[in-house]
N, C-alpha and C positions, 0 to 999 in steps of 0.2 A: 385505493381506497374510498367508500363514497363518501363525498363532497356533502358538508350538511348545512346548507340555509335555506330557511324557509323562505324567503323570498324568489329567490330564483326558483325553487322548487314550484312555488306558483305561476312561474310566468310560462309566456309560449317561449319554447325554446327551439332553436330548428333541429332538427338531426340529422336529414341529407338533404337531397334534391329529386323534386316528385320524379323522376328518371329512374331513381337509383331502385323503385323498388317495381320489380314486374310479376313475373309469375311466380318464381321464389320467395321465400323470408328473407329478411335480411339481417344482421346483428348492428347494433353501433351501438357505441358507450356514448352515455350523458351522466357528468358530474360523476365520474364513477361506478353510472347502476350499468348493467347490461341488459340493452332493451331490444325486443322483437319486433320487425316491420313487417306487418304482410299485406298483401292486398286481396279483398276480395271485391263481387259486384257490386256491393254495399260501399266500398274506397279504402284506404289505408285504416287499419290500425296497429296498437300502440301494448305489448304487454310484457312483464317484465321477464328477461329472457331466462326463465326455469322452470322446468315442470314439475310442479307439486309431487309427484309420486317418487321420481328420485335422483332430483336436481338437473338433468338433463335440459344441455340449450335446444330449446324451439327453433330456434334459428336453423341449428344443422336439420328440421323436419323440412315440411312439405305442405302446400297448400291443397286441399283434398273439396271437390265440393265448396268451397269457400271456408274450411276448417280449416286451422293450425293443427297437423299434424305429428304430433312428439316424436323424434326418429330412434326411441331407445325402446318404448312400449309398445308402439303406435295409438295411444289415449288420441281423443281429437276435440281442439275447442272450437266453440263457435265464438263469435265477433263482440258476445257481451262478457268470454272469459268462462264460460260454465264449459264443464267439459259435458259432453254428451253422445261420446263412446270410450267403451274400456273391455277391450277386445279380451282377457283374459276373466272377465266377468260373465258369468251362467245371464242367460237371456232373461230371466224371472226377477234376475239381482238388481237392485236399483241402484243408482251410483251414488256414492256418498256426497253430501250438499258441500262437504271442505273440497271436493272436486272441482278446483277454479282456478283457472290462471292471476295474476294479479294487472289487473288490467291502469294505463295511461289515459289522460287524453291524448289527442292524434286529429289534427287537422293538417289538411293539403291548402295553402296559400301562398302565390306570389311565387311559386316554381319549386315550393318547398313544403316536405316533411315537416310541420311541430309539433312537440310535445310537451306537454304537460308532466309531471313528476307528482302532483297532488290530485291525477285524474280531474280537474277540474277547467270548467271552458272560458278563461277570460275573455273581457273584449279584444281584436286583434289592433294593433296601430292601423294608419292607413298610406297607405303608398298608393296614389291615386293617377303616377304616370299608368302602372300595372294596368288597370283598367279604360285607359284614355288611346283609342287607335291614332291618337297623333304619334304615337309614341311607340320607337322600337326598345323591346326588353333585352337583353342576354344576362341568362342566370352564368354566373362566377361562383368558382371552388369546386371540392373546401379545397382550404390550404391549412395545412398541419402550424402552428408555432408555440416554439417550449415559453410561453410566456401566460399569466394570467389573463383574462379576458377585461377588467378594467384596462391596464395597461396599454392592451390593443385597440380600446375603443378609444382612448383618447390619444392614443397618437393618430387615431382617422380626422380627431378634432383639433390636431395641433396644425393650424397655418402658419407659421412660425418654420416650421421643417424643411415648406416645401419648397424655397429655393437651395435647400443646402444638401438635404439628403437625396434630392430628384432634380438635383441642378442641371440642367438642360430638356429635361425633362417637362416639369410642371413648374418653374422658375431657371432666374435668372441670379447671380452673384454678385451685378449691377444694382439688382433692386430684391432688395432683402428687407425694405422698412416695411411695419404693418401698419396703418392708421387705426386710429382708435376705433371701436363697437361697440356696439353695447348688445345686452344679450335680453328676452323678452320671453314670458311664458303664456300660449292662450289659453282659451277658455276650456278647452280639452285637456289644459295639463305638457300640449308641446312647447319645452325649451327652442326658441327658434335666436340664432342672429339676426344681425343685421347686415347688410351686404359688405361685404371685406373685399378693397379692392385691391387686387392681384396682377402682377403683369406676369405673361408667362410665352414663354420662346414659339409656340406652336398649339396654342386651346383648339384650334378646330380641325389640326390636320391639310389646312389651306397654305402651311410652310409661313404665315404671318406671325409676326411677334404683337400682341398686346395687349392693352388691361381686360380683365375678364371680373367678373364680379361672386364669391362666394356666398350660402349662406347655409348655417351645419343648425341642425335639428336634431334635438336628441328627444328618441321614442319614446324608449324603454328602457332597463338598467344594461341590455346587451346588443341592443338595435338603435343604431345611427345615419344620419342620411347627411349628405351636402348637394345642396343644388346648385351648378355654373351656370351663370347669363352673360352671353356675349350681347351688351348693350348695341351694339352695330348693325346686328342680324336680328336679333332677337332667338337666338339660338338657344335650347337649355339641353342641359346635361346634368343629370344624376347620379348618383351613387347609394344604394342602400348598404351597409354593412352590420350583416349578425354575425352576431358570436359563440358559438356553444361550446362553454366547458366540456374537455373529455375526461378530467382528469384532475387531478390535484396542481399539474404542474404543465399540462399541456390544454391549449385551446384549437378551436377547427376554424376557419372565418370563408363565408359566404358570404355574396355579395350579388346584387341585381344593380347593373347600369341600364342607363334608360338615356333615349335620345330622340330629340323631335327634329332634327335634322337627319341628312343623309352622310354618314361617315365615310363610304367609300372601303369599307372595311367588312371582311365576314365576321361573323361571330368567331369564330376561331383566331383569328387578327385580334378582335379585341381584347380576348382573353387571355392570349401570350402578353398585351400590355400591360395588362394589369398584374399577371404574373411576376411583370419584371417591377412592375414599382412595389410589388408586397415583397419582393425578394432583394427591395435595398430597404425595408423598413424594418425587414425582420433581424439582421444582428442587431440596430440597435434597441428592437425592445424586447429580444433574449435577453443583451446584456445589461435592461436599467437594474440598477438598489434602490431601494428592497425592489424585492419582488411584486409585491401587495404594493397599489395605489395608497398613499397615504393621501386621508380626506383631513387630516389637521393640514388647514390651509397656510400653518408656519412654518410645518417642515420644511416644505421643499419655495424657492424662491422662484414667486409670480410676477410677470409683465403684466400689460394692459394687451397686449396681442394675447394672452392666454385667456382670457374673459370666459370663452366658451368648453376651455378644459374646468378652468374652475366652477362653471356652475354645471357639469359634469361630475366632480366630487362634493359640490351641495348637494347634488341631487340624491345621488347613492346615498350621503348620510342623512336625508330624507327619508329615504324606501327603507334604510334599515340592512343595504347589503351587507353583509360579513365576509361572502368570499371575494379573495383576493384585493381585502381592502386591509388598510392598519391605521 
């Protein structure tokens, strides 16, 4: 079933990694919509995965001379969505004007392909680490989770669970207390927390337990980020999390992990560790009730350490997001 949420349909939603779109078209499902992505020399393009002729999936076709070719009757669509060749028509007969694919906004940014289901081009959020030569960036995902995006995103913003769910990795049971912090909004609309002091058993791979400082940012309804700062050496590590609503019940998570220091780990090892952490979160998020995130702050009991998630719920209310919220 197609998910109806005007706010999210007007957002950039992550569709896949850029490397996933090569010579052949691929199908992705975004908010219940089947979307075909294909690459030509102009870049990557996104259509509704439907040939206007007899409903065939265009993703089963091919790309020929920059055009998307339907697998059923060989109709060819250029990047604008216009059908420019119908093999069954006589050469002297014009192609009907209605012979067009339904196109979506599409862009490559930060190692991913993004789709706008309203066929618009809103401004992207900033990810300065991706453009900074001092940072190494590792693309993570996809990871499918049986939960709606707001629950997945809020879990990422939840500093209080680190020493419980990720005990031994991101926290320890002897240091669970979270100090008070505030949340602010900058001139660009980014919601950002103060630095939060967290004790971790091995925050940088050296084996040394110490305090580090987390800053959380809410960039868009489905995209958030944290930055971890090591006060002793100035090391910075950040994770961008962005979530694709696959359908009414499932989400797909992607991320960018950025480091301004040598980790002594391969990309594969970094991804493997992030998969381990996400696997610890999954059973929690998949079993939360209600499945929809309550935006009424009186429904669930909150503490001062929940200021980031409270700010996220208030932001979703302000934006008017309805999918995955209650």
